[in-house]
C-alpha positions in Angstrom: 8.1 -22.7 -19.5 6.7 -26.0 -18.2 9.6 -27.8 -20.0 11.9 -26.5 -17.2 11.6 -29.3 -14.6 12.4 -27.2 -11.5 9.9 -24.5 -12.4 7.3 -27.1 -13.3 7.6 -28.7 -9.9 7.5 -25.4 -8.1 4.4 -24.6 -10.1 2.8 -27.7 -8.7 3.9 -26.7 -5.2 2.2 -23.3 -5.9 -1.0 -25.2 -6.7 -0.9 -27.2 -3.5 -0.2 -24.1 -1.3 -2.7 -21.9 -3.1 -5.4 -24.5 -2.8 -4.5 -24.7 0.9 -4.8 -20.9 1.2 -8.3 -20.7 -0.3 -9.4 -23.9 1.4 -8.3 -22.5 4.8 -10.4 -19.3 4.3 -13.5 -21.4 3.7 -12.7 -24.3 6.1 -11.8 -22.0 9.1 -14.8 -19.8 8.5 -17.0 -22.9 8.5 -15.3 -24.4 11.6 -15.5 -21.2 13.7 -19.2 -20.8 13.0 -19.7 -24.2 14.5 -17.5 -23.4 17.5 -19.4 -20.3 18.4 -22.9 -20.3 19.8 -23.5 -16.5 19.5 -25.1 -15.4 16.3 -23.3 -12.1 16.5 -19.9 -13.8 16.7 -20.9 -16.1 13.8 -21.6 -13.1 11.6 -18.1 -11.8 12.2 -16.4 -15.2 11.5 -15.2 -14.4 8.0 -14.0 -11.0 9.0 -12.0 -12.4 12.0 -10.4 -15.1 9.9 -9.4 -12.6 7.2 -8.1 -10.1 9.8 -5.9 -12.7 11.5 -4.5 -13.6 8.1 -3.8 -10.0 7.1 -2.3 -8.8 10.3 1.0 -10.8 9.9 1.6 -9.2 6.6 1.5 -5.8 8.3 3.9 -6.9 11.0 6.2 -9.6 9.6 6.6 -9.1 5.8 10.0 -7.3 6.1 11.3 -10.2 8.2 10.5 -12.6 5.4 12.4 -10.5 2.9 15.5 -10.4 5.0 15.4 -14.2 5.6 14.9 -14.9 1.9 18.0 -12.9 1.1 20.2 -14.2 3.9 19.4 -18.0 4.2 18.7 -21.0 2.0 15.3 -20.2 0.4 14.4 -23.9 0.0 14.9 -24.6 3.7 12.8 -21.6 4.6 10.0 -22.9 2.4 10.2 -26.4 3.9 10.1 -25.2 7.5 7.2 -22.8 6.8 5.2 -25.4 5.0 5.7 -27.9 7.9 4.7 -25.3 10.4 1.6 -24.4 8.5 0.6 -28.0 8.1 1.2 -28.7 11.8 -0.8 -25.6 12.9 -3.8 -26.6 10.8 -3.8 -30.1 12.2 -3.5 -28.6 15.7 -6.6 -26.5 15.1 -8.6 -29.6 14.4 -7.1 -31.4 17.4 -7.5 -28.6 19.9 -11.0 -27.7 18.7 -11.4 -24.2 20.4 -12.1 -20.9 18.8 -9.3 -19.0 20.6 -6.6 -21.4 19.4 -8.1 -21.2 15.9 -7.5 -17.5 15.7 -4.0 -17.7 17.3 -3.0 -20.6 14.9 -4.4 -18.7 11.9 -2.3 -15.7 12.9 0.8 -17.9 13.1 -0.1 -19.5 9.7 -0.2 -16.0 8.3 3.3 -15.3 9.8 4.6 -18.4 8.0 3.1 -17.3 4.8 4.9 -14.0 5.0 8.1 -15.9 5.3 7.3 -18.4 2.6 6.1 -15.9 -0.2 9.3 -13.8 -0.5 11.4 -17.0 -0.5 9.4 -18.5 -3.3 8.9 -15.4 -5.4 12.6 -14.4 -5.2 13.7 -17.9 -6.1 11.6 -18.2 -9.3 14.0 -16.2 -11.6 16.9 -18.4 -10.6 15.1 -21.5 -12.0 14.6 -20.0 -15.4 17.0 -20.0 -18.3 16.6 -16.4 -19.4 15.4 -13.2 -17.9 12.8 -12.7 -20.6 11.0 -15.8 -19.2 10.1 -14.1 -15.9 6.9 -12.6 -17.3 5.6 -15.9 -18.5 6.5 -17.5 -15.2 4.6 -14.8 -13.3 1.6 -15.3 -15.6 1.5 -19.0 -14.9 1.8 -18.3 -11.2 -1.0 -15.8 -11.2 -3.3 -18.1 -13.2 -2.6 -20.9 -10.7 -3.0 -18.7 -7.6 -6.1 -16.8 -8.6 -7.7 -19.1 -11.2 -7.1 -22.9 -11.0 -6.5 -22.9 -7.2 -9.6 -20.9 -6.4 -11.8 -23.3 -8.3 -10.0 -26.3 -6.8 -10.2 -25.0 -3.2 -13.8 -24.1 -3.4 -14.7 -27.4 -5.1 -12.8 -29.4 -2.5 -14.5 -27.6 0.3 -17.9 -28.1 -1.2 -17.2 -31.8 -1.6 -16.0 -32.2 2.0 -18.7 -30.0 3.6 -21.4 -31.8 1.6 -20.7 -35.2 3.1 -23.5 -35.0 5.6 -25.9 -34.2 2.9 -24.7 -37.1 0.8 -25.2 -39.4 3.7 -28.7 -38.0 4.4 -27.7 -37.0 8.0 -28.3 -33.7 9.7 -26.3 -33.9 12.9 -24.4 -30.9 14.3 -21.7 -33.1 15.8 -21.2 -34.8 12.4 -21.0 -31.4 10.7 -18.4 -30.3 13.3 -16.3 -33.4 12.6 -16.6 -32.8 8.8 -15.4 -29.2 9.3 -12.3 -30.5 11.3 -11.6 -33.0 8.5 -11.5 -30.1 6.0 -9.0 -28.3 8.2 -6.8 -31.5 8.5 -6.9 -31.9 4.7 -5.7 -28.4 4.5 -2.7 -29.3 6.8 -1.9 -32.3 4.7 -1.6 -30.1 1.5 1.1 -28.0 3.2 3.0 -31.1 4.5 2.9 -32.5 0.9 4.3 -29.3 -0.4 7.1 -29.4 2.2 8.1 -32.9 1.1 8.1 -32.0 -2.6 10.2 -28.9 -2.0 12.7 -30.8 0.2 13.1 -33.8 -2.0 12.3 -32.7 -5.6 13.5 -29.1 -6.1 17.1 -28.8 -4.9 17.6 -26.0 -7.4 15.9 -23.7 -5.0 19.1 -23.7 -3.0 21.3 -22.9 -6.0 22.3 -19.4 -4.7 23.3 -20.5 -1.2 26.9 -21.1 -2.2 27.4 -17.4 -2.8 25.7 -16.6 0.5 28.1 -19.0 2.3 31.1 -17.5 0.6 30.0 -14.0 1.7 29.7 -15.2 5.3 33.1 -16.9 5.3 34.6 -13.7 4.1 33.0 -11.9 7.0 31.0 -9.6 4.7 27.5 -10.8 5.7 25.6 -7.9 7.5 23.3 -8.5 10.4 19.6 -8.7 10.3 18.8 -5.1 11.1 21.6 -4.0 8.8 20.0 -6.0 5.9 16.6 -4.5 6.7 18.1 -1.0 6.6 20.0 -1.7 3.4 16.8 -3.0 1.8 14.9 0.2 2.6 17.8 2.3 1.4 18.0 0.3 -1.8 14.3 1.0 -2.4 14.7 4.7 -1.7 17.8 5.3 -3.8 17.0 3.1 -6.8 14.6 5.0 -9.2 13.2 1.7 -10.6 12.2 0.3 -7.2 11.2 3.7 -5.9 8.8 4.2 -8.8 7.6 0.6 -8.3 6.7 1.3 -4.7 5.0 4.6 -5.4 2.9 3.0 -8.2 1.9 0.1 -6.1 0.7 2.4 -3.3 -1.5 4.2 -5.8 -2.8 0.9 -7.2 -3.5 -0.7 -3.8 -5.2 2.5 -2.5 -7.5 2.6 -5.5 -8.3 -1.1 -5.1 -9.0 -0.6 -1.4 -11.4 2.2 -2.2 -13.2 0.1 -4.7 -13.6 -2.8 -2.2 -14.8 -0.5 0.6 -17.4 1.2 -1.6 -18.5 -1.8 -3.7 -21.9 -2.5 -2.0 -23.2 1.1 -1.6 -21.9 1.9 -5.2 -24.1 -0.9 -6.6 -27.0 0.7 -4.8 -26.3 4.1 -6.3 -26.8 2.5 -9.7 -30.3 1.5 -8.6 -29.3 -2.1 -8.4 -28.8 -4.7 -5.6 -27.0 -7.9 -5.2 -27.2 -8.7 -8.9 -25.6 -5.4 -9.8 -22.8 -6.1 -7.2 -22.3 -9.5 -8.8 -22.0 -8.0 -12.3 -19.5 -5.4 -11.1 -17.5 -8.2 -9.4 -17.4 -10.3 -12.6 -16.4 -7.2 -14.6 -13.4 -6.3 -12.5 -12.1 -9.9 -12.4 -12.7 -10.3 -16.2 -10.8 -7.2 -16.7 -8.0 -8.4 -14.4 -7.7 -11.6 -16.4 -7.7 -9.7 -19.7 -5.0 -7.3 -18.5 -2.7 -10.2 -17.3 -3.2 -12.0 -20.6 -2.4 -8.9 -22.8 0.5 -7.6 -20.7 3.1 -9.6 -22.6 1.8 -8.3 -25.9 1.9 -4.7 -24.7 5.4 -5.3 -23.3 6.6 -6.0 -26.8 5.5 -2.5 -27.8 6.4 -0.5 -24.6 9.3 -1.1 -22.2 8.4 -2.3 -18.8 9.5 0.8 -17.0 7.1 2.9 -19.1 4.3 0.3 -19.2 4.0 0.0 -15.4 3.4 3.7 -14.5 1.2 4.2 -17.6 -1.1 1.3 -16.7 -1.6 2.7 -13.2 -2.3 6.1 -14.7 -4.9 4.6 -17.0 -6.4 2.7 -14.0 -6.8 6.0 -12.1 -8.4 7.7 -15.1 -10.7 4.7 -15.6 -11.7 5.0 -11.9 -12.8 8.6 -12.6 -15.2 7.3 -15.2 -16.5 4.8 -12.6 -17.2 7.7 -10.3 -19.2 9.6 -13.0 -21.0 6.5 -14.5 -24.7 7.3 -14.8 -25.7 3.9 -16.0 -24.8 0.3 -15.2 -23.3 -0.4 -18.6 -21.0 2.6 -18.4 -20.0 1.4 -14.9 -19.3 -2.2 -16.1 -17.1 -1.0 -19.0 -15.2 1.4 -16.7 -14.7 -1.2 -14.0 -13.4 -3.7 -16.5 -10.9 -1.1 -17.7 -9.8 -0.5 -14.1 -9.3 -4.3 -13.7 -7.5 -4.7 -17.0 -5.1 -1.8 -16.1 -4.5 -3.2 -12.6 -3.9 -6.7 -13.9 -1.4 -5.4 -16.4 0.4 -3.3 -13.8 0.5 -6.1 -11.3 2.1 -8.5 -13.8 4.5 -5.9 -15.1 5.6 -5.0 -11.5 6.3 -8.7 -10.7 8.2 -9.0 -13.9 10.4 -6.0 -13.1 11.2 -7.4 -9.7 12.1 -10.8 -11.1 14.1 -9.6 -14.1 15.7 -6.3 -13.1 16.1 -6.4 -9.3 19.4 -8.0 -8.3 19.1 -11.4 -6.6 20.7 -10.2 -3.3 17.9 -7.6 -2.9 15.0 -9.4 -4.5 13.6 -11.0 -1.4 13.4 -7.7 0.5 11.8 -6.0 -2.5 9.2 -8.7 -2.8 8.5 -8.5 1.0 8.2 -4.7 0.8 5.6 -5.0 -1.9 3.7 -7.7 0.0 3.8 -5.4 3.1 2.5 -2.5 1.1 -0.3 -4.7 -0.4 -1.5 -5.6 3.1 -1.1 -2.2 4.8 -2.4 0.0 2.0 -5.3 -2.3 1.0 -6.4 -2.7 4.6 -6.2 1.0 5.4 -8.0 2.0 2.2 -10.7 -0.6 2.6 -11.4 0.6 6.2 -11.2 4.3 5.4 -13.4 4.3 2.3 -16.7 3.4 4.1 -16.0 6.0 6.8 -15.5 8.7 4.1 -18.7 7.6 2.4 -20.5 7.9 5.7 -19.1 11.4 6.2 -20.0 12.6 2.7 -23.4 11.0 2.6 -25.8 11.9 -0.2 -25.8 15.5 -1.4 -27.6 17.5 -4.0 -25.3 19.2 -6.4 -26.4 21.8 -9.0 -24.8 21.5 -12.4 -25.8 24.0 -15.1 -28.9 24.9 -13.1 -30.0 21.3 -12.8 -30.0 19.7 -9.3 -28.5 16.2 -9.1 -28.4 13.8 -6.2 -24.9 12.5 -5.7 -24.2 9.4 -3.7 -21.3 9.4 -1.2 -19.4 6.7 -3.0 -18.9 9.0 -6.1 -16.6 11.6 -4.5 -14.7 8.9 -2.7 -14.1 7.0 -5.9 -13.2 10.2 -7.7 -10.6 11.0 -5.0 -9.2 7.5 -5.2 -8.9 7.8 -9.0 -7.1 11.2 -8.8 -4.6 9.7 -6.2 -4.0 6.6 -8.3 -3.5 8.7 -11.5 -1.1 11.1 -9.8 1.0 8.3 -8.2 1.0 6.5 -11.5 2.4 9.6 -13.2 5.0 10.0 -10.5 6.0 6.3 -10.8 6.2 6.8 -14.6 8.5 9.8 -14.2 10.7 7.9 -11.7 11.1 4.7 -13.8 11.2 6.1 -17.3 14.7 5.8 -18.8 13.7 6.9 -22.4 13.1 10.6 -21.8 14.3 11.5 -25.3 11.4 9.5 -26.9 7.9 11.0 -26.5 5.6 8.7 -24.6 2.6 9.5 -26.8 4.2 8.2 -30.0 5.1 4.9 -28.2 1.6 4.8 -26.8 -0.2 5.4 -30.1 2.0 2.8 -31.8 1.2 0.3 -29.1 -2.6 0.9 -29.4 -2.4 0.5 -33.1 -0.8 -2.9 -32.6 2.7 -2.0 -33.9 5.9 -3.0 -32.1 8.5 -0.5 -31.2 10.5 -1.6 -34.2 9.3 -0.3 -37.5 8.9 -3.5 -39.5 12.3 -5.1 -39.2 12.8 -8.6 -38.1 15.8 -10.3 -36.6 16.4 -13.9 -37.6 19.1 -15.9 -35.7 20.7 -19.1 -37.0 22.0 -21.2 -34.1 23.7 -24.5 -34.0 26.5 -26.6 -32.6 29.2 -25.9 -35.2 30.3 -22.6 -36.8 30.5 -24.1 -40.3 26.8 -25.2 -40.3 25.5 -21.8 -39.0 27.7 -19.8 -41.4 26.6 -21.7 -44.5 22.9 -21.8 -43.6 22.8 -18.1 -42.6 24.2 -17.1 -45.9 21.8 -19.5 -47.8 18.8 -18.2 -45.9 19.8 -14.6 -46.6 20.0 -15.3 -50.3 16.5 -17.0 -50.2 15.0 -14.0 -48.4 16.5 -11.6 -50.9 14.6 -13.4 -53.7 11.3 -12.4 -52.1 12.1 -8.7 -52.7 12.7 -7.7 -49.1 15.9 -5.8 -48.0 18.0 -8.4 -46.2 21.1 -7.7 -44.1 23.5 -10.6 -43.3 25.0 -9.2 -40.1 28.8 -9.6 -39.9 31.8 -7.6 -38.9 34.9 -8.2 -41.1 37.1 -6.0 -39.0 36.3 -7.4 -35.6 35.2 -11.0 -36.2 35.6 -13.6 -33.5 38.3 -15.6 -35.3 40.6 -12.6 -35.5 40.0 -11.7 -31.8 40.5 -15.4 -30.8 43.9 -15.3 -32.5 44.7 -12.1 -30.7 43.7 -13.8 -27.4 45.8 -16.8 -28.2 48.8 -14.5 -28.9 48.2 -12.7 -25.6 47.9 -16.0 -23.7 44.3 -15.2 -22.6 42.5 -18.3 -23.8 40.3 -18.8 -20.7 36.6 -19.4 -21.0 35.8 -16.0 -19.3 38.1 -14.2 -21.7 36.4 -15.9 -24.7 33.0 -14.9 -23.2 34.0 -11.3 -23.0 35.3 -11.3 -26.6 32.1 -12.9 -27.8 30.0 -10.2 -25.9 32.2 -7.4 -27.3 31.8 -8.6 -30.9 28.0 -8.9 -30.6 27.7 -5.5 -28.9 29.6 -3.9 -31.8 27.6 -5.7 -34.5 24.3 -5.0 -32.8 25.0 -1.3 -32.4 26.6 -0.7 -35.9 24.6 -3.1 -38.1 21.6 -4.8 -36.5 19.7 -2.0 -34.8 20.0 0.5 -37.7 18.9 -2.2 -40.2 15.9 -3.1 -38.0 15.0 0.6 -37.7 14.9 0.8 -41.5 12.6 -2.2 -41.7 15.1 -4.7 -43.0 15.2 -8.4 -42.4 18.4 -9.1 -40.4 20.0 -12.6 -40.5 22.7 -13.2 -37.9 24.5 -16.5 -37.1 25.4 -17.6 -33.6 23.7 -14.5 -32.1 23.2 -15.5 -28.5 22.1 -19.1 -27.9 25.1 -20.9 -29.5 27.9 -19.1 -27.6 25.8 -19.3 -24.4 25.4 -23.0 -24.8 29.1 -23.5 -25.5 30.3 -21.5 -22.5 27.7 -23.1 -20.2 28.7 -26.6 -21.4 32.3 -25.8 -20.6 31.3 -25.6 -17.0 33.8 -22.9 -16.0 31.3 -20.1 -15.6 27.7 -19.9 -14.3 25.0 -19.8 -17.1 23.4 -16.8 -15.4 26.7 -14.9 -15.5 26.9 -15.4 -19.3 23.3 -14.5 -19.8 23.7 -11.3 -17.9 26.8 -10.4 -19.9 25.0 -11.2 -23.2 21.9 -9.2 -22.2 24.0 -6.2 -21.4 26.0 -6.5 -24.6 22.9 -6.7 -26.9 20.7 -4.4 -24.9 18.2 -7.3 -24.3 17.5 -7.4 -28.1 16.1 -10.9 -28.8 15.5 -12.5 -32.2 12.0 -12.6 -33.6 12.7 -16.1 -35.1 15.6 -18.4 -34.1 16.5 -21.2 -36.6 18.1 -24.1 -34.6 20.1 -26.5 -36.7 19.6 -29.9 -34.9 22.2 -32.4 -35.9 23.9 -35.5 -34.5 27.0 -34.3 -32.6 30.2 -35.7 -33.9 33.9 -35.3 -33.3 35.0 -31.8 -34.5 38.5 -30.9 -35.3 40.0 -29.3 -32.2 40.3 -25.6 -32.5 39.9 -24.5 -28.9 41.7 -27.1 -26.8 39.8 -29.8 -24.9 36.4 -28.2 -25.5 35.9 -29.7 -29.0 35.0 -33.2 -27.9 32.0 -35.3 -28.6 30.9 -35.1 -25.0 31.1 -31.3 -25.1 29.0 -31.1 -28.3 26.4 -33.4 -26.9 26.0 -31.1 -24.0 25.8 -28.1 -26.3 23.2 -29.7 -28.5 21.1 -30.6 -25.4 21.3 -27.1 -24.1 20.2 -25.7 -27.4 17.2 -28.1 -27.7 16.2 -27.3 -24.1 16.1 -23.6 -25.0 13.9 -24.3 -28.0 11.5 -26.5 -26.0 11.2 -23.7 -23.4 10.2 -21.1 -26.0 8.6 -23.0 -29.0 6.8 -19.9 -30.4 10.2 -18.2 -31.2 12.2 -21.3 -32.4 12.1 -23.2 -35.7 14.0 -26.5 -35.2 15.4 -27.9 -38.5 17.0 -31.3 -39.1 20.6 -30.4 -40.0 21.8 -34.0 -41.0 22.4 -34.2 -44.7 24.0 -32.1 -47.5 24.1 -28.4 -47.4 21.5 -28.1 -50.1 19.1 -30.4 -48.3 19.4 -28.5 -45.1 19.0 -25.2 -46.9 15.8 -26.4 -48.5 14.5 -27.4 -45.0 15.4 -24.1 -43.5 13.7 -22.2 -46.4 10.6 -24.4 -46.2 10.3 -23.7 -42.5 11.1 -20.0 -42.4 9.4 -18.4 -45.4 5.8 -19.3 -44.5 6.5 -18.2 -40.9 7.8 -14.8 -42.0 4.8 -14.4 -44.4 2.5 -14.6 -41.4 4.5 -12.0 -39.4 5.1 -9.5 -42.3 3.5 -8.6 -45.5 6.1 -10.5 -47.4 4.5 -12.9 -49.9 5.1 -16.6 -49.3 6.8 -17.9 -52.4 6.3 -21.6 -53.1 9.2 -23.8 -52.3 10.1 -27.2 -53.6 9.3 -30.1 -51.4 12.3 -31.7 -49.8 12.4 -35.5 -50.5 
């Protein structure tokens, strides 16, 4: 993923802004305590800072979604970062508590405009939709991992300056606190400069927006807001996503609101609270790390609702936990399920929600996060106070039940029910029982029953044809069933001749023909063979035609990607063999496309794809005779397949 330059730079911008977010929480809290003389007001400093940051999410999140879908997302991010940087610097210059809270509220408003623009732009920087999950993983690791440590460490270094100097002066401490706030402002200004000058790709979709305006089709602000709500209501996928997120955030708010008294109910104190805190975040990290592996075994639309259902059921165990170790395991399961659901939800938005609606969908989820989390966190302590401690008789034995237990039990039931509803809304595989898929996933098996798809990609059709045939022969020698996917009745050469006769030789026509051929081969040959556990070898499956059509420059790469994904049902190879050779002049068979310059562009696109997903690609030097290249392919592929299957790795002769 980090081989994609625009995404890598946006990832760095995410680091700067996330450090700024965490540093602002600490720096503003430290500064406001030094501005206020009253001890009572100082004790509320953190709550006031958090409240003024949460309130904009409740009020202005839908606005950010509409702006992200209507205007240039890069310009929105630049303006918001400059405003945030200027507001933080103004806090340090004005030096009053009232302006601190007003400016912090305005900073939160800018964040609500910045986040939908950034999140909805990320999928447009990637090469394939299946990279969205990895991009979200990297973003979450940066936001809630690296940036937290960096922000806290930076604040500790800055605030510890008086101690380093051996000075204990309240005026000096106040100045140091203002320096921390100004450093925070400088981070956002730096982010704005990087976005404005180094990531022009963030504006890649603005041409389509301008064309829509010129044609008089652009709706107004309130119309777009209304359309976004209607889209969420009428689309089962988004509707289920919203319902599931409500359940997840409600459960999370209940856990936050009851955390301290619950630790006391376990006959513990601050140390128990700390252990529970570590357990939930350890589970959260584990869930985010294992979500991609689970997604290979369960489709996203099933995985999302199922993980929320599991989170709710785990919360029931938290409510009934009699001992600390049971509570820690249950809380870790809640965190793991929540982390898996959160990452899956972000992946669904990035890969399956259309670009024109993505900003409003992201903003809707951000708004729900703030509203539901705030409401649940505030309501849970009130419910605990109302329930209080009660003595319950079970099988003739009286038991003292803390007020947190019924509240957590109710939150778990709500989360489980909403997770089940979300699952029913989003599930598009009703004919397949969920339990069989779930048990297969828990046993570590993929949805396919042992079959593997091997694609042979390269610049020229001759190379891929020869090496795919030679590789299939080498695999058959190992004793496995091997299918060399081909379609003699509807091959591309025959259809290309048909197109030439019909005078339809444009790039889009060729792309449609290539998609039709692959859809037919996948449905009739590839999927049945995979279901039977065979090894399927297919030449020029997706990457080669995608690179050729993209290099031609007549169509947008994302258009071709969407067409190919639709044609193949998003079936991706388990292993892709890329034949890397020096591009040379190829005998013209398709007009002006077959030039050295075109083949250089094709080879570069193919190598970029391989560098972006090194775990799935095997790059083989294709310069040399056919026998030499075949030996290299066999040497690279057979040991790799031996690790992924039970196929024995036969020794191969070393290539000189």
